[in-house]
N, C-alpha and C positions, 0 to 999 in steps of 0.2 A: 166078183165081176162087175165091170161097169162099161158104159160107152165112152168113147172118145171125148175127151175133155169135160167128164163129167166126175165130180168127186164121189169115191167110195169111202165108208168111213165103218169103223168096229169101235165100240166102246164097251168097257166092263168097269165096275166100281161099286161104290156103296154110298148110302145116304146116312149122314151121322145127324143125330138130333141133339142140340146143344140148349140147355135151359137158357133162357133170355129174362128181360125185365119183365116181372109181375108173373112169373111161372109160365111165361109162353115158351113155346120150343120153336127154335130156329135149326132149318134144314142146311146142311153142308154137304157138298157133293164131292167125292175123292174119286176121281176116274183115272183109267188108264185107256187113252183116245191114240187111234191112228187112223188117219186121213189122207188118201192117196188120188190125185188128179194126173190121168193119163194124157199123153198127146201124142199120137202118132207123125213121125217127120216122114219127109218124102220117101227116105232111103230104108224104111222099115224099122228103125230104131225107136225107142219110145222114153219120150221126155217125162219123168214122175216128178210130181210137186208132191213132197211128202212132208206132213206135219204130224208130229208125235209129242204127246203129253202125258206124264205120270204124275200125278196128285196123290199124296201120301198123308194121311191126317196124323198129327201129333200132339200130345197133350201140351198145353202151355202152362209151364211152371210158374210164370209170371202171375197169372191169373186162375184161379182154384177154378176147377170145371170146365175151362175153356179149352177149344181144339183150334189148332193151326192148321193150315195145308202147306205142305213142304212140296213146291211144283218144280218140275224138272220138264223142258220141251225143246225140240229141235224142229227147227224147219228148213228144208233143204231142196233142192233141185239137182236129178241127176238123170243122165241120159244112159240107157241100156239096151242091148239089142233084145229082140223078141225071143224068148226063153232063156235070156241070161238072168242070173240072180244077183242081187244086191243084199248086203247085210247091215243091220243097223245094230250096233253094239254100245257097250258103255253106260248102259242103265244098271247101277249097282244099288244095294240096299244091303243095310247092316244092323243086326239087332243084337244087344248085348244084355243078358239080365243076370243080376246076382240075387240069390235066394237065401235067407236064414231061417232056421226054423229048430224049435227044441224049447227046453224051459229057460224062461229068460235070464235070470240071473245066473244058474249054473253053468249055462253053455259058454259062458264068458270067461270061467276059471282057467288059469293056466294048468297044463297037464292034463285034468280031468274034463275039461270042458267038452272036448269031442265025444264022449261018452253020453252027454246030455244034449247034443244038439247037432246039427249038421250044416253045412254051407255048400250051395250049389252055384257053379257059374255055366252059362251057356251062352255061345255065339253063334247065331244065323247070319249066314250071307248068301244072297241071292243075286244072279246076275241074268238079264233078260237080253236075248238076242232075238232080233225080228229079221226073217228071211223074206225077201221079196221076188218073186219069179213072173215077171209080166209077159203075157203072149197076146199076139194078134190072133184072133180065133178063126177069121175069114179073111186070108190074104187076098184072094182073088178080088173079092167085091170092094176091098180096101184100096185097091189099085196098087198095091205094093208089087205083086208078082202077076204075070200072065200065064 
């Protein structure tokens, strides 16, 4: 909840500590942020200025022990009636892992290899939808309805 022309925001994330020069630890923030600034129009509709960012930490294969932030963001303005709903979608993430376990040399032998080891593949997909339903809480005092 927020007032007219005042920004409301919500954030969730994690702080990652990465080794730096001389053993110092550097902090990197990876957050999911949503900021909305409403403005009530003369006809009772609501103009929403929306800013959304999704930062995901990923290991940097070029530099051992380092982490990079994969950032996705959107900034937009939309007009919606009081009580109407808008949807922000299209925030996808996918994670694929392949794991092998077993006796090192024997698991690679043809025909009998599966008896000495196993292979596991997993794929995880996520999609994030954000539903926003703005409402003018006090119509009479706002001057919209009499």
